[in-house]
N, C-alpha and C positions, 0 to 999 in steps of 0.2 A: 794308859795308854793311847796313842792315837792310831789312827785307823792305818797307816802305812806300816808302823811296827807291829800293828797286829795283825795284818796281813803276814808279812814277813814271819811271824811266829806261825801262822796256821797254814802254811804250805808246805807241804812234804815232796819232794821230787824225786822219781824213782831212781834217778842216776847218782844221787846220794842216798841210796838205801844201802846196806850193808848186808849180804846175803849171812843169816847166822843157821851154821849147818848144826849146831849144838843148842839149838833154842830150847828143846824137849830132851827129858831122859830117854824115851824112847826112838830119837833120831840116832842115837850113837847104835843102834841095831840094825843090819840087814833087812830090808822089805820094808822100814819105816825111816828111811833115812830122805829128808827133804829139808828146805832152806825157808827161814822166817825172814820178810822183808817188812820189818813193823814201820808203818806211817802213822796210827793214832793208838798212843798207850801201848803197853806191852803185850797183849793177849793174854793169853793163861802160861805163858814163858815164866814168867817171875821175873824177869830180867828189867834191869831199867836201861832205858836208851835215851840219852839226851838230845838225836837226833829226831825222834819222833814227837810229833805235836802232841800234846799234852791231852789226856782223856779226861772227859767229864763224864758221859753218860755210856760209852761204847768204847770198843776198842774195833780197831780195824787193821789187818794185815795181808801180804801176798805171800803165797807160798809157792816156791818152787819144787816141784814133784818129779822126779825122775822117773822113766817108764818102770813098772813094777815095783815102785816104793810106793809108800802109803803113812798112815800111822794106828798105833794100836787103838784096839775097842776102849771108848773111855767115857767119863761123861763130865759134866759141868753142873754148877749150881744156880747156872742162867743159860740161857737158849746162845746155839750157835750157829751160824748162818755160813754154809759155803756156797759160793757161786763160781763156775768155773768160768774162767776167759779163755782158756785156751787148752785143749786137749781133751781126753776121754776119762772119765772118773767114774768106779763103780763106788756107791757110799751105801753104808748099811745102817740100820737100827735092829738091835737085839733088845731081848727081855731077859730077867734075869733067870730064866729057864735055858737061855742059851737059843731060843730061837730067833732066826734072821730073817729080815726084809732085807731085799737089795733092790737098786735102781740104778740105771746107769745113766750118768749125763753127760751132755756134751757142751760146747760152748753156749755161755749166755744162757744155760738152765743152773736152778739154782734149788736149795734144799734148806731148810731150818729144824735143826734138832731140840726138841723141847729140853729144858732143864731136865737134868736127873735120868735122862734116856741115853741108855749106851749107844754109841754111835764111832763111825769112821770112815775112811774112804782110803782106795788104791787109786793109782794110775795104771788102768787098764790098757793104756794106748802104747803105739810105737814109737811117739816121741815125746819128750818132757811136757808138763802141764804146768800151767800157772791158775792157781784158783785164789781170788779172794775171800778173807775169812774175818767174822765178823763176831765178837761176845757182846752180850747185853749188858755189861759192867764195866766202868772205869777200869777196875783194878779185880779181875776175876780170880779165885783161888787157883792153884796150880790145878791141872785135870786128874781126877781119879781115874786110876786105870783099872781096866777088868780085872786085867792079871795080877796076882797078887805079887810076884819077882817084881814086876814094872814098878808099882804100886809102892814097894819096900825100898826102891833107890828113885822115886820120882824126881827128888831134888837134887840128883847128884851133877846133874848140868849147872848148877850155880854155883859150885865149887871150884871145877877146874875145867878147863877146856880138853878135849878130847880131840887126840888127831883123828882124823880121819884116811881111812885106807885110800890106797891109790887106786884099786880097783874103784871106789865109787867117785873119784874124783875125774877117771878116764871114762866114766859110761855115759857123760853128756858132752854135745857137741854145740849146744845152746850160746852163744856170746852173751846172753841174758845172765846165763848162770852166774856170771861174774866170779871169777878163779873157784870154781868149782872143783 
């Protein structure tokens, strides 16, 4: 492959990304609604995305998180990095006994969750947030939810798209939300 074709394959523009509001099983639930914009690989969504740059050693996506939303406590077999681009995020680590440590991150702040550590986040700001998410493997396993009920249904988002409630669609005014 010549360098011109290689460069074309290796560039992913935000304008070409599609917000996937059904990227994760927990994203179907109030409190965990967020959209994944895949740039390199599929992250831990398990979804194939022909528009993403093929992953070799890690994945990279951008999450759009409305106020009050986040994700469920979960783990990965690899490290996961959250880098806040816009907004105010509460991030947490949890141990097996349920003890939790929390930190508030603002724009340009970052946290790295080690492999097998329970972690998650929530947008505690008044505005939508954008967060870069990176996982330390080209094809990471689906996340392992700390909640047994979510874990039992963790791959349902791969079977059929879910309709998002009108209340979720109307809660965001940011044009970047792209058909939220």
